[in-house]
C-alpha positions as CSV (number, residue, x, y, z in Angstrom):
1,X,-9.1,3.4,36.9
2,X,-11.7,0.5,38.1
3,X,-11.9,-2.4,35.2
4,X,-12.1,-5.5,34.2
5,X,-9.6,-7.6,32.7
6,X,-8.5,-6.2,29.6
7,X,-9.4,-7.6,25.5
8,X,-6.3,-8.9,23.7
9,X,-5.8,-6.9,20.4
10,X,-4.5,-9.0,16.9
11,X,-2.7,-7.8,14.2
12,X,-2.7,-3.2,13.2
13,X,-1.2,-2.8,16.8
14,X,1.1,-4.4,17.6
15,X,1.2,-6.5,21.4
16,X,-2.1,-3.6,22.1
17,X,-4.7,-4.4,24.6
18,X,-7.8,-2.4,25.2
19,X,-8.4,-1.8,28.4
20,X,-12.3,-2.3,29.2
21,X,-13.8,1.4,30.9
22,X,-16.2,1.1,33.9
23,X,-19.1,0.7,32.6
24,X,-20.6,2.3,35.7
25,X,-19.7,5.7,34.2
26,X,-21.2,7.3,31.7
27,X,-18.9,8.9,29.3
28,X,-18.7,13.1,28.6
29,X,-20.9,14.3,26.6
30,X,-19.5,15.9,23.5
31,X,-22.7,18.1,22.8
32,X,-21.2,20.1,25.4
33,X,-17.9,20.5,23.7
34,X,-19.1,21.2,20.5
35,X,-21.2,23.9,21.9
36,X,-18.4,25.2,23.4
37,X,-16.5,25.2,20.4
38,X,-19.6,27.0,18.4
39,X,-19.7,29.4,20.3
40,X,-15.6,30.4,20.2
41,X,-17.0,30.9,16.2
42,X,-20.4,32.7,17.1
43,X,-17.7,35.3,19.1
44,X,-15.5,36.0,16.9
45,X,-14.5,39.5,16.5
46,X,-11.7,41.8,15.1
47,X,-10.6,44.6,17.0
48,X,-9.2,47.4,16.2
49,X,-6.2,49.7,16.9
50,X,-7.9,51.5,19.6
51,X,-9.7,48.7,21.0
52,X,-13.4,48.8,19.6
53,X,-15.2,46.0,18.3
54,X,-16.1,45.6,14.8
55,X,-18.6,43.5,13.0
56,X,-17.1,40.2,12.1
57,X,-16.6,39.4,8.5
58,X,-14.4,36.7,6.8
59,X,-10.3,37.1,6.9
60,X,-7.9,35.1,4.3
61,X,-4.7,33.7,6.4
62,X,-3.0,36.8,4.5
63,X,-5.0,38.9,6.2
64,X,-5.3,38.1,9.5
65,X,-1.7,37.3,10.2
66,X,-1.3,40.8,8.5
67,X,-3.1,41.9,11.1
68,X,-1.5,40.5,13.9
69,X,1.7,40.8,12.8
70,X,0.6,45.0,13.3
71,X,0.0,44.2,17.0
72,X,-4.0,44.0,17.3
73,X,-5.6,42.4,20.0
74,X,-7.0,39.5,19.3
75,X,-9.6,36.8,20.9
76,X,-7.9,33.4,20.8
77,X,-11.6,32.7,19.1
78,X,-9.8,34.5,15.6
79,X,-7.9,31.5,15.7
80,X,-10.2,29.3,14.5
81,X,-11.3,30.4,11.4
82,X,-8.1,30.8,9.9
83,X,-7.0,26.9,11.1
84,X,-10.3,25.9,9.2
85,X,-9.0,27.6,6.1
86,X,-5.0,26.2,6.4
87,X,-7.6,22.6,6.3
88,X,-9.2,23.3,3.5
89,X,-6.6,24.3,1.5
90,X,-4.3,21.7,2.9
91,X,-1.4,24.4,3.2
92,X,1.4,23.6,6.2
93,X,3.0,26.8,6.4
94,X,0.1,28.7,6.7
95,X,-1.2,26.4,9.9
96,X,2.7,26.7,11.1
97,X,2.8,30.6,10.7
98,X,-0.9,30.7,12.3
99,X,0.9,28.2,15.3
100,X,4.1,30.4,15.9
101,X,1.6,33.1,16.4
102,X,-0.6,31.6,18.8
103,X,2.6,30.7,21.1
104,X,4.0,34.6,20.5
105,X,0.5,35.5,22.0
106,X,0.2,32.7,24.3
107,X,-3.0,31.7,22.8
108,X,-1.6,28.0,22.3
109,X,-2.7,27.4,25.6
110,X,-6.2,27.8,25.0
111,X,-7.5,23.8,24.8
112,X,-10.0,24.1,22.2
113,X,-7.4,26.8,19.8
114,X,-5.2,24.2,20.0
115,X,-7.6,20.8,19.7
116,X,-8.1,22.7,16.4
117,X,-4.8,23.0,15.3
118,X,-4.0,19.3,15.8
119,X,-7.1,18.5,13.3
120,X,-5.2,21.4,11.1
121,X,-1.7,19.7,11.2
122,X,-3.2,16.1,10.6
123,X,-5.2,17.6,8.1
124,X,-2.5,19.0,6.5
125,X,-0.5,15.9,6.4
126,X,1.8,16.5,9.3
127,X,1.2,13.8,11.6
128,X,4.5,14.6,13.6
129,X,3.6,17.8,14.3
130,X,0.3,16.8,15.4
131,X,1.4,14.8,18.2
132,X,4.2,16.7,19.1
133,X,1.6,19.7,19.4
134,X,-0.8,16.8,21.5
135,X,1.9,15.6,23.9
136,X,2.8,19.5,24.4
137,X,-0.9,20.3,25.8
138,X,-1.5,21.0,29.5
139,X,-5.3,19.7,29.1
140,X,-6.4,17.5,27.0
141,X,-10.3,16.8,26.2
142,X,-12.2,13.9,24.2
143,X,-12.3,16.4,20.9
144,X,-8.2,16.7,21.1
145,X,-7.9,12.5,21.5
146,X,-10.5,11.7,18.8
147,X,-8.6,14.5,16.5
148,X,-5.4,12.7,16.8
149,X,-7.1,9.1,16.3
150,X,-8.8,10.0,12.8
151,X,-6.4,12.4,11.8
152,X,-3.4,9.0,12.1
153,X,-6.3,7.3,10.0
154,X,-6.9,9.6,7.1
155,X,-3.0,10.0,6.7
156,X,-2.5,5.7,6.4
157,X,-1.3,5.1,9.8
158,X,-4.7,3.5,11.3
159,X,-1.9,1.4,13.8
160,X,-1.5,4.6,15.3
161,X,-4.5,5.3,15.0
162,X,-5.0,2.1,17.9
163,X,-1.7,2.9,19.8
164,X,-3.7,6.6,21.0
165,X,-7.2,4.7,21.6
166,X,-5.5,2.5,24.0
167,X,-3.5,5.3,25.9
168,X,-7.0,7.6,25.9
169,X,-8.4,4.6,27.7
170,X,-5.1,4.0,29.9
171,X,-6.0,7.4,30.8
172,X,-9.7,7.2,31.8
173,X,-10.8,9.0,29.5
174,X,-13.9,8.3,27.5
175,X,-14.8,7.9,23.9
176,X,-17.2,10.1,22.4
177,X,-19.5,8.3,19.2
178,X,-17.3,10.0,16.7
179,X,-13.9,8.6,18.5
180,X,-15.4,4.6,18.5
181,X,-16.4,6.5,14.3
182,X,-13.1,7.0,14.2
183,X,-11.5,3.5,15.7
184,X,-14.3,1.2,13.1
185,X,-12.7,3.4,10.2
186,X,-9.1,2.8,11.8
187,X,-9.5,-1.3,12.3
188,X,-12.1,-1.4,9.2
189,X,-8.4,-0.5,7.0
190,X,-6.7,-3.2,9.2
191,X,-8.8,-5.6,8.0
192,X,-8.7,-6.3,11.4
193,X,-12.3,-8.2,12.2
194,X,-12.0,-8.9,16.3
195,X,-10.5,-5.3,17.0
196,X,-13.4,-3.8,15.6
197,X,-15.8,-6.6,17.8
198,X,-14.6,-4.7,20.8
199,X,-15.0,-1.3,19.8
200,X,-18.7,-2.5,18.4
201,X,-18.9,-3.8,22.1
202,X,-18.0,-0.4,23.3
203,X,-20.9,1.3,20.8
204,X,-23.5,-1.1,22.4
205,X,-22.3,-0.3,26.2
206,X,-22.7,3.4,25.1
207,X,-26.1,3.3,23.4
208,X,-24.4,4.3,20.2
209,X,-25.2,1.4,18.4
210,X,-28.2,3.2,16.6
211,X,-26.6,6.5,15.4
212,X,-26.4,6.7,12.0
213,X,-22.8,7.2,11.2
214,X,-21.7,4.3,13.7
215,X,-24.3,1.7,11.9
216,X,-22.2,3.2,8.4
217,X,-19.2,2.6,9.8
218,X,-19.6,-1.1,11.6
219,X,-21.8,-2.0,7.8
220,X,-18.2,-0.7,6.0
221,X,-15.8,-2.5,8.6
222,X,-17.6,-6.4,8.3
223,X,-18.2,-5.8,4.7
224,X,-15.3,-4.7,3.8
225,X,-13.4,-8.1,5.8
226,X,-16.3,-10.4,4.1
227,X,-18.3,-10.5,6.8
228,X,-21.5,-10.2,5.0
229,X,-23.9,-11.7,7.8
230,X,-22.7,-9.0,10.7
231,X,-22.6,-6.1,8.0
232,X,-26.4,-7.0,7.2
233,X,-27.2,-7.4,10.8
234,X,-25.8,-4.0,11.7
235,X,-27.6,-2.3,8.5
236,X,-31.1,-3.8,10.1
237,X,-30.3,-2.4,13.5
238,X,-30.0,1.0,12.0
239,X,-33.2,3.4,12.5
240,X,-32.2,6.0,10.1
241,X,-30.6,5.0,7.4
242,X,-28.9,7.6,4.9
243,X,-27.6,8.1,1.7
244,X,-24.3,6.0,3.0
245,X,-26.1,3.6,5.3
246,X,-27.3,2.5,1.7
247,X,-24.9,3.1,-0.6
248,X,-22.1,1.4,1.5
249,X,-24.3,-2.0,1.7
250,X,-25.3,-2.0,-2.0
251,X,-21.3,-1.8,-2.6
252,X,-20.9,-4.4,-0.8
253,X,-22.9,-6.8,-2.6
254,X,-21.6,-5.4,-5.7
255,X,-18.2,-7.3,-4.5
256,X,-19.9,-10.9,-3.8
257,X,-21.3,-12.3,-6.1
258,X,-23.5,-14.6,-3.6
259,X,-25.2,-11.0,-3.0
260,X,-26.1,-9.8,-6.4
261,X,-30.1,-10.1,-5.9
262,X,-29.7,-8.7,-2.5
263,X,-27.9,-6.2,-4.0
264,X,-30.6,-5.1,-6.7
265,X,-33.5,-5.4,-3.8
266,X,-31.6,-3.0,-1.6
267,X,-31.6,-0.3,-4.1
268,X,-35.3,-0.9,-4.7
269,X,-35.3,-0.9,-1.2
270,X,-34.1,2.6,-0.8
271,X,-35.6,4.1,-3.8
272,X,-39.1,3.1,-2.0
273,X,-37.5,5.0,1.0
274,X,-37.3,8.4,-0.6
275,X,-33.7,8.2,-0.7
276,X,-32.4,9.7,-3.9
277,X,-29.4,7.8,-4.8
278,X,-25.7,9.4,-5.9
279,X,-22.9,8.3,-8.7
280,X,-21.9,6.2,-6.3
281,X,-24.8,4.2,-4.9
282,X,-25.3,3.7,-9.4
283,X,-22.3,2.9,-9.7
284,X,-22.0,-0.3,-7.8
285,X,-26.0,-0.9,-9.3
286,X,-24.9,-1.1,-12.9
287,X,-21.5,-3.2,-11.4
288,X,-24.2,-5.8,-10.4
289,X,-26.2,-5.9,-14.0
290,X,-22.9,-6.6,-14.9
291,X,-22.1,-9.7,-12.8
292,X,-26.0,-10.5,-13.6
293,X,-25.0,-9.6,-17.0
294,X,-28.5,-8.0,-17.3
295,X,-28.5,-5.8,-20.2
296,X,-32.0,-4.2,-20.1
297,X,-31.7,-3.2,-15.9
298,X,-28.8,-2.3,-16.7
299,X,-30.2,0.3,-19.6
300,X,-32.6,1.4,-16.7
301,X,-30.3,2.2,-14.4
302,X,-28.1,4.0,-17.4
303,X,-31.5,5.9,-17.6
304,X,-31.1,6.8,-13.9
305,X,-28.2,8.2,-14.4
306,X,-29.4,10.9,-17.2
307,X,-32.5,11.7,-14.6
308,X,-30.3,12.6,-11.9
309,X,-27.5,14.5,-14.3
310,X,-24.3,11.9,-13.6
311,X,-24.5,9.7,-16.5
312,X,-21.1,12.0,-17.1
313,X,-19.4,11.2,-14.1
314,X,-16.2,8.4,-14.5
315,X,-16.9,5.3,-12.8
316,X,-20.7,5.7,-13.9
317,X,-19.4,5.3,-17.2
318,X,-16.9,2.8,-16.8
319,X,-19.3,0.1,-15.3
320,X,-22.1,1.5,-18.0
321,X,-19.3,0.3,-20.5
322,X,-17.9,-2.6,-19.1
323,X,-21.3,-3.5,-19.4
324,X,-22.3,-2.8,-22.7
325,X,-19.2,-5.2,-23.5
326,X,-19.5,-8.2,-21.2
327,X,-22.8,-8.5,-23.4
328,X,-21.2,-8.3,-26.5
329,X,-22.7,-4.7,-27.9
330,X,-19.1,-3.7,-28.6
331,X,-20.2,-0.9,-30.8
332,X,-22.2,0.7,-28.2
333,X,-19.5,0.2,-25.5
334,X,-17.0,1.9,-28.0
335,X,-19.5,4.5,-28.6
336,X,-19.2,5.2,-24.8
337,X,-15.7,5.4,-24.8
338,X,-15.0,7.3,-27.5
339,X,-17.7,9.9,-26.3
340,X,-15.8,10.3,-23.2
341,X,-13.5,14.2,-23.1
342,X,-11.8,12.8,-19.3
343,X,-11.0,8.9,-18.9
344,X,-8.7,7.3,-16.0
345,X,-6.8,4.2,-16.6
346,X,-9.8,2.4,-15.4
347,X,-11.8,3.4,-18.2
348,X,-8.8,2.3,-20.2
349,X,-9.0,-0.9,-18.6
350,X,-12.5,-1.8,-18.8
351,X,-12.2,-1.4,-22.2
352,X,-9.9,-3.6,-22.7
353,X,-10.2,-6.6,-20.5
354,X,-13.9,-6.4,-21.5
355,X,-12.5,-7.5,-25.2
356,X,-10.6,-10.0,-23.5
357,X,-13.1,-11.4,-21.5
358,X,-15.7,-11.7,-24.8
359,X,-13.1,-13.3,-26.8
360,X,-14.3,-16.5,-25.1
361,X,-17.6,-16.7,-25.9
362,X,-16.7,-15.3,-29.3
363,X,-19.7,-17.8,-32.3
364,X,-15.8,-18.6,-33.8
365,X,-12.1,-18.1,-34.2
366,X,-12.5,-15.2,-36.3
367,X,-14.5,-13.1,-34.4
368,X,-12.9,-13.9,-31.2
369,X,-9.2,-12.4,-33.2
370,X,-11.0,-9.8,-34.3
371,X,-12.1,-9.0,-30.3
372,X,-8.1,-9.5,-29.8
373,X,-7.4,-7.4,-32.8
374,X,-9.5,-4.4,-30.8
375,X,-7.9,-5.1,-27.4
376,X,-4.5,-5.0,-29.2
377,X,-5.8,-1.5,-30.6
378,X,-7.3,0.0,-27.4
379,X,-3.9,-0.9,-25.6
380,X,-1.8,0.5,-28.2
381,X,-3.8,4.1,-28.1
382,X,-3.5,4.0,-24.3
383,X,0.3,3.6,-25.0
384,X,0.5,6.7,-27.5
385,X,-1.9,8.5,-24.4
386,X,-0.9,10.5,-21.2
387,X,-1.5,7.5,-19.0
388,X,0.8,4.6,-18.5
389,X,-0.8,0.9,-18.3
390,X,-1.0,0.0,-14.9
391,X,-0.8,-4.2,-13.3
392,X,-3.7,-4.8,-14.5
393,X,-3.9,-3.0,-17.6
394,X,-0.4,-5.8,-18.5
395,X,-2.6,-9.1,-17.0
396,X,-5.9,-8.5,-19.5
397,X,-3.6,-7.3,-22.6
398,X,-1.0,-10.8,-21.9
399,X,-4.1,-12.6,-21.8
400,X,-5.0,-11.8,-25.3
401,X,-1.4,-12.4,-26.6
402,X,-1.8,-15.9,-25.3
403,X,-5.0,-16.2,-26.8
404,X,-4.0,-15.2,-30.6
405,X,-0.8,-17.2,-29.3
406,X,0.9,-13.4,-30.6
407,X,4.4,-14.3,-29.3
408,X,6.1,-10.8,-30.7
409,X,3.6,-8.6,-29.3
410,X,3.5,-10.4,-25.6
411,X,7.4,-10.7,-25.4
412,X,7.1,-6.3,-26.6
413,X,4.5,-6.0,-23.7
414,X,6.0,-8.6,-21.0
415,X,9.1,-5.9,-21.8
416,X,7.1,-3.1,-21.2
417,X,6.2,-4.7,-17.8
418,X,9.6,-5.2,-16.6
419,X,9.8,-1.5,-17.0
420,X,6.6,-0.5,-15.4
421,X,5.5,-3.1,-12.2
422,X,4.3,-0.3,-9.7
423,X,5.0,-3.4,-7.0
424,X,8.6,-4.0,-7.7
425,X,9.1,-0.2,-7.5
426,X,8.6,0.6,-4.3
427,X,5.2,1.3,-4.3
428,X,2.9,-1.1,-3.0
429,X,0.4,1.0,-1.7
430,X,-0.4,2.1,-5.8
431,X,-0.6,-1.0,-6.7
432,X,-3.0,-2.2,-3.6
433,X,-5.0,1.0,-4.8
434,X,-5.1,0.1,-8.7
435,X,-6.9,-3.4,-7.1
436,X,-9.6,-1.6,-5.0
437,X,-10.1,0.6,-7.6
438,X,-10.5,-1.8,-10.6
439,X,-13.4,-4.0,-8.7
440,X,-15.1,-0.9,-7.6
441,X,-15.9,-0.1,-11.7
442,X,-17.0,-3.6,-11.5
443,X,-13.9,-5.8,-13.1
444,X,-13.3,-9.4,-12.1
445,X,-9.6,-9.5,-11.0
446,X,-7.7,-13.4,-12.3
447,X,-5.1,-14.9,-10.8
448,X,-2.5,-12.9,-12.5
449,X,-3.9,-9.9,-10.3
450,X,-4.0,-11.7,-7.0
451,X,-0.3,-12.9,-8.1
452,X,0.6,-8.7,-8.5
453,X,-1.7,-7.5,-5.1
454,X,-0.5,-10.8,-3.0
455,X,3.5,-9.0,-4.1
456,X,2.8,-5.6,-3.4
457,X,1.4,-6.6,0.1
458,X,4.7,-8.9,0.3
459,X,6.8,-6.0,-0.6
460,X,4.9,-3.4,2.2
461,X,4.8,-5.5,4.9
462,X,0.7,-5.6,5.0
463,X,0.2,-8.6,6.4
464,X,-3.5,-8.1,7.4
465,X,-4.0,-7.3,3.8
466,X,-2.1,-10.3,2.0
467,X,-4.4,-12.6,4.2
468,X,-7.7,-10.6,3.5
469,X,-6.7,-11.3,-0.2
470,X,-5.4,-14.7,-0.1
471,X,-9.2,-16.0,1.4
472,X,-10.6,-13.2,-1.1
473,X,-9.2,-15.0,-3.6
474,X,-10.0,-18.5,-2.6
475,X,-13.6,-18.0,-1.4
476,X,-14.9,-15.3,-3.4
477,X,-13.3,-15.7,-6.7
478,X,-13.1,-19.7,-6.3
479,X,-9.4,-18.9,-8.1
480,X,-7.3,-21.9,-6.6
481,X,-3.9,-20.8,-5.8
482,X,-0.8,-21.8,-7.3
483,X,2.6,-21.7,-6.9
484,X,3.4,-17.7,-7.5
485,X,0.3,-16.9,-5.1
486,X,1.7,-19.0,-2.1
487,X,5.7,-17.8,-2.9
488,X,3.9,-14.2,-2.2
489,X,2.9,-15.4,0.7
490,X,6.0,-17.3,2.1
491,X,7.9,-14.0,1.2
492,X,6.2,-11.8,3.1
493,X,6.1,-13.5,6.5
494,X,10.0,-14.1,5.3
495,X,10.5,-10.3,5.1
496,X,9.1,-10.0,8.4
497,X,11.2,-12.5,10.3
498,X,7.8,-14.3,10.6
499,X,9.4,-17.8,10.0
500,X,7.1,-19.7,12.2
501,X,4.1,-17.7,10.6
502,X,6.1,-18.9,7.0
503,X,6.7,-22.4,8.2
504,X,2.8,-22.5,9.9
505,X,1.6,-21.3,6.5
506,X,3.1,-23.7,4.2
507,X,2.0,-26.8,7.3
508,X,-1.7,-25.0,7.3
509,X,-1.8,-25.6,3.7
510,X,-0.7,-28.6,2.8
511,X,1.9,-26.9,-0.2
512,X,4.8,-27.9,-1.5
513,X,7.5,-25.4,-1.9
514,X,9.9,-25.4,-4.8
515,X,13.4,-24.3,-4.5
516,X,13.1,-20.7,-5.4
517,X,10.7,-20.3,-2.0
518,X,13.0,-23.1,0.3
519,X,15.6,-20.3,-1.0
520,X,14.0,-17.3,0.1
521,X,13.1,-19.4,3.3
522,X,17.1,-20.5,4.0
523,X,18.0,-16.9,3.4
524,X,15.3,-15.5,5.4
525,X,15.9,-17.7,8.4
526,X,19.8,-17.0,7.9
527,X,19.4,-13.5,7.6
528,X,17.0,-13.2,11.2
529,X,19.6,-15.6,12.6
530,X,17.3,-19.0,13.2
531,X,19.8,-21.2,12.2
532,X,18.1,-24.1,13.4
533,X,15.4,-23.2,10.7
534,X,17.8,-22.4,8.4
535,X,19.2,-26.0,8.4
536,X,16.1,-27.2,8.2
537,X,14.7,-25.7,5.1
538,X,18.2,-26.4,3.4
539,X,18.1,-30.0,3.7
540,X,14.5,-29.6,2.4
541,X,15.8,-27.2,-0.6
542,X,19.3,-29.8,-0.9
543,X,15.9,-32.5,-1.4
544,X,14.9,-31.4,-4.4
545,X,18.5,-31.0,-6.5
546,X,18.6,-27.2,-7.1
547,X,19.6,-26.4,-10.3
548,X,20.1,-22.9,-9.9
549,X,23.8,-21.9,-8.8
550,X,23.1,-18.6,-6.5
551,X,21.4,-21.3,-4.4
552,X,24.3,-23.3,-4.0
553,X,26.0,-20.5,-3.3
554,X,24.2,-18.9,-0.5
555,X,23.6,-22.5,1.2
556,X,27.6,-22.7,1.1
557,X,28.2,-18.8,2.5
558,X,25.7,-20.3,5.4
559,X,27.4,-23.7,6.3
560,X,31.2,-21.9,5.9
561,X,29.7,-19.4,7.9
562,X,29.5,-22.0,10.5
563,X,32.2,-24.2,9.8
564,X,30.4,-27.0,8.8
565,X,32.4,-28.5,7.1
566,X,30.8,-32.4,5.8
567,X,27.7,-29.7,4.7
568,X,30.4,-27.9,2.5
569,X,32.3,-31.2,0.9
570,X,28.7,-32.1,0.1
571,X,27.5,-29.1,-1.6
572,X,30.3,-29.0,-3.6
573,X,30.0,-32.4,-4.4
574,X,26.7,-31.5,-5.7
575,X,27.9,-29.0,-7.4
576,X,29.9,-31.1,-9.6
577,X,27.9,-33.9,-10.1
578,X,25.0,-31.2,-11.8
579,X,27.6,-29.3,-14.1
580,X,26.6,-26.0,-12.6
581,X,29.7,-24.2,-13.3
582,X,30.9,-21.2,-11.0
583,X,28.4,-18.2,-10.3
584,X,29.6,-15.5,-12.8
585,X,29.1,-11.7,-11.3
586,X,28.4,-9.3,-14.1
587,X,27.5,-5.5,-14.5
588,X,27.2,-3.1,-16.3
589,X,26.2,0.5,-17.0
590,X,25.7,2.7,-19.5
591,X,26.9,6.3,-19.9
592,X,26.9,8.2,-23.0
593,X,25.4,5.6,-25.2
594,X,28.2,3.3,-24.5
595,X,27.8,0.3,-22.2
596,X,31.1,-0.9,-19.6
597,X,31.0,-4.6,-18.5
598,X,32.5,-5.3,-14.9
599,X,33.0,-8.6,-12.7
600,X,34.2,-9.0,-9.7
601,X,37.3,-7.3,-8.8
602,X,37.3,-6.2,-12.4
603,X,41.2,-4.3,-12.8
604,X,40.4,-3.9,-17.3
605,X,39.2,-0.6,-17.1
606,X,41.4,2.6,-18.1
607,X,40.5,3.9,-15.4
608,X,40.7,1.4,-12.8
609,X,43.0,3.1,-10.4
610,X,40.5,6.2,-9.6
611,X,37.3,3.5,-9.8
612,X,39.2,1.7,-6.9
613,X,40.3,4.9,-5.0
614,X,36.6,6.6,-4.9
615,X,35.1,2.9,-3.3
616,X,38.1,3.2,-0.5
617,X,37.0,6.6,0.1
618,X,33.5,6.4,0.5
619,X,33.7,3.2,2.3
620,X,36.0,4.8,5.0
621,X,32.8,7.8,5.2
622,X,30.5,5.0,5.2
623,X,31.9,3.1,8.3
624,X,32.2,6.8,9.7
625,X,28.5,7.5,9.4
626,X,27.5,3.3,10.9
627,X,28.2,1.1,7.7
628,X,29.4,-2.2,8.9
629,X,30.5,-5.0,6.6
630,X,29.2,-8.0,6.5
631,X,31.5,-11.0,7.2
632,X,30.3,-13.3,5.1
633,X,32.8,-16.0,3.0
634,X,33.6,-15.4,-0.4
635,X,33.8,-17.8,-2.6
636,X,36.7,-17.8,-5.5
637,X,36.8,-20.3,-8.4
638,X,39.5,-22.1,-7.8
639,X,38.5,-23.2,-4.2
640,X,38.6,-27.3,-3.6
641,X,36.9,-29.0,-0.8
642,X,39.4,-28.2,2.2
643,X,38.4,-25.2,4.8
644,X,39.1,-22.1,2.7
645,X,41.6,-18.9,3.9
646,X,39.2,-16.2,4.8
647,X,39.7,-13.0,3.2
648,X,38.4,-9.0,3.0
649,X,35.0,-8.4,0.8
650,X,35.2,-8.7,-2.8
651,X,34.2,-4.8,-4.5
652,X,31.2,-7.0,-6.5
653,X,30.5,-5.9,-9.9
654,X,27.7,-3.6,-9.3
655,X,30.4,-1.5,-6.9
656,X,32.7,-1.0,-10.0
657,X,29.6,-0.3,-12.1
658,X,28.3,2.5,-9.4
659,X,32.0,4.2,-8.9
660,X,31.9,4.8,-12.8
661,X,29.1,6.2,-12.6
662,X,29.7,8.1,-10.1
663,X,32.9,9.3,-11.9
664,X,31.5,9.5,-15.4
665,X,28.3,11.4,-14.8
666,X,27.9,14.9,-13.9
667,X,26.3,15.9,-9.9
668,X,23.2,15.5,-9.5
669,X,22.4,12.8,-12.2
670,X,20.6,9.4,-12.1
671,X,23.0,6.3,-11.9
672,X,21.6,2.9,-13.8
673,X,23.5,-0.1,-13.5
674,X,21.9,-3.4,-14.6
675,X,23.3,-7.3,-12.4
676,X,23.2,-10.9,-13.7
677,X,22.7,-11.7,-10.0
678,X,21.2,-11.0,-6.9
679,X,23.0,-8.2,-4.7
680,X,24.7,-9.5,-1.4
681,X,24.1,-7.9,1.3
682,X,27.0,-6.3,1.5
683,X,26.8,-4.5,-1.8
684,X,23.1,-4.0,-1.7
685,X,24.1,-2.2,2.2
686,X,26.6,-0.1,0.9
687,X,25.5,1.8,-1.5
688,X,22.8,2.4,0.4
689,X,25.3,4.8,2.3
690,X,26.6,5.7,-1.2
691,X,23.4,7.6,-2.3
692,X,23.5,9.0,0.9
693,X,27.1,10.8,0.7
694,X,27.3,11.2,-2.6
695,X,23.3,13.0,-3.3
696,X,22.0,11.0,-6.0
697,X,19.6,8.4,-6.7
698,X,21.4,4.9,-7.8
699,X,19.2,1.9,-9.4
700,X,20.2,-1.5,-9.6
701,X,18.2,-4.2,-11.8
702,X,19.9,-7.3,-10.4
703,X,18.5,-11.0,-11.4
704,X,15.3,-10.7,-8.8
705,X,13.7,-7.0,-9.0
706,X,14.5,-3.5,-9.1
707,X,16.8,-1.6,-6.2
708,X,15.9,2.4,-6.3
709,X,18.5,3.8,-3.5
710,X,18.1,7.6,-2.4
711,X,19.1,9.6,0.3
712,X,20.2,6.1,2.4
713,X,17.1,3.9,1.5
714,X,16.7,1.5,-0.7
715,X,12.8,0.9,-2.2
716,X,12.7,-2.8,-1.4
717,X,13.3,-1.4,2.4
718,X,16.0,-3.9,2.9
719,X,14.0,-6.7,2.8
720,X,15.7,-8.3,0.0
721,X,19.1,-8.0,0.5
722,X,19.2,-11.4,2.4
723,X,21.9,-13.4,0.7
């Protein structure tokens, strides 16, 4: 294939490159392919037992499969509407049943029917089945490749969509504008503007930039990445703007305070152009009114909502209600809230956040406290409802408690946040989605909100998203980063083993890490085998004279493992100077309303013989399926400055507590253990195998986060077990 040098792809797909196709050749027309698929549908017909054709009628999957099982002769086109029904219902099992019959009759070799099946598997979330089928197809076309690309993006795997696109180009295939649109959506999901610009180049080369759907995708890509100037240029180049085009740009303006007036102006232009808005458009316009604090205009938009019949739409009502609150019209906002038959967590958050924000504008302290009490009452009602608070709820209500100096309520709410933070419970994607929903509703995130979303990105290893939100916080919301924001970013790089990036980030931002961050860097460098950086970070850490005994244990283990006895002596001397005492390893478990406490190597429990026997059996079985103990030197309370004797790995307290849970609770019951310090890597690794061997869910809450072990995996993704 003739080509020019490929363009590098940054982010998303690691070390990928997009080959540039020969500009002298044109891409195959997707129209011809579409026409052929259409002809299949038009020619669809069922055949009776005698072989005579009968008029086409609609069949459900059950009827059709019954005919197929009876051995009736069918044309391959009959499978297409069946597969369409599977996609509409999201029934993976039905799709596999149809696929099995296709294999039996040899119809799976038909490229057009097989392409439909690839699309159906993707629509049902069965990405592996779709890829396996694709790889087995003797022949593919641009529609098949496009189904795979758009399917991966639909299933939140945009990096795989990029890889498939690169494969397609390297195979000498040429994208249609549907393919390029799917790729732009993947770039949007990855926040990868540089890659998006390369795809944009393809759209220009193939003359697809003026296609409305393509222009919409370009607007969405640049707007989502915060590049409003490029988004506007793409918007202006769309000759036939439709509802999606206008709504995309208006929504983008609603998310950037610098473009409020432009967003309202675009809305007027849209109406003048004869395009009728929908609920998504009007939600964004109401958010613009809220940012502008323009109640009069908001009432006009509200009247427009009644006119087109979308006044009961939840996002529209949320934005309207929030505007009334921001303007101090609390009675009208409460009326709207109480009239809502169906509410979302965003509705509750809008009410709580609205009351929290107008506390600052109250004419006196009495009115401010009255609004604060109202926010607390709504929070109480939320807790009594079927819904549960999210990160943004806690952020808003804690700010209310702080303003009112309501210490007791604040402590109770703080305890509740510990029990229900999404990102610490291994659900970072939900936390990020909640953040986007909040912004879509027009609610302004604050400093605490960004800590939560950056933390979620860190747990999920979403570097592009984290950098996007970090920049958004500084530039769009003018929030000055504090140590928690920097800590989330550095923690993310450490988790991914991108240690050079972590140190580069520190140098680039001019940030001075604290004890916790230097400890994370030491642990990360040690875990990933970069001892030069580990020792550098350790020196910086010791300069701070840390106060945490866990920090010194981390350093001692690192120095002992490398036999740096001079450094061992220095650290122990510092520990004595700081009078830190010893590291006490304690865990506890509650069984039938009774609490059992354990220390490391504890022999005080009545069933200690059974506990140790069970642990030995589990460890032996774990070794047979891949468990390898970490050979860290353990520190005892009696060690001096001399070279310690190496011994066997201890049974730390959480292991013993887990063993008791396995012995004393019924099969299948969840085991819940609390530990006073951070889990070591050895215990973390072994308990993963225990969960697999016992077919149990084991939850361990240590001093840093919650670990949910199930089927040999931990909710932390193994990123927190660095010590």
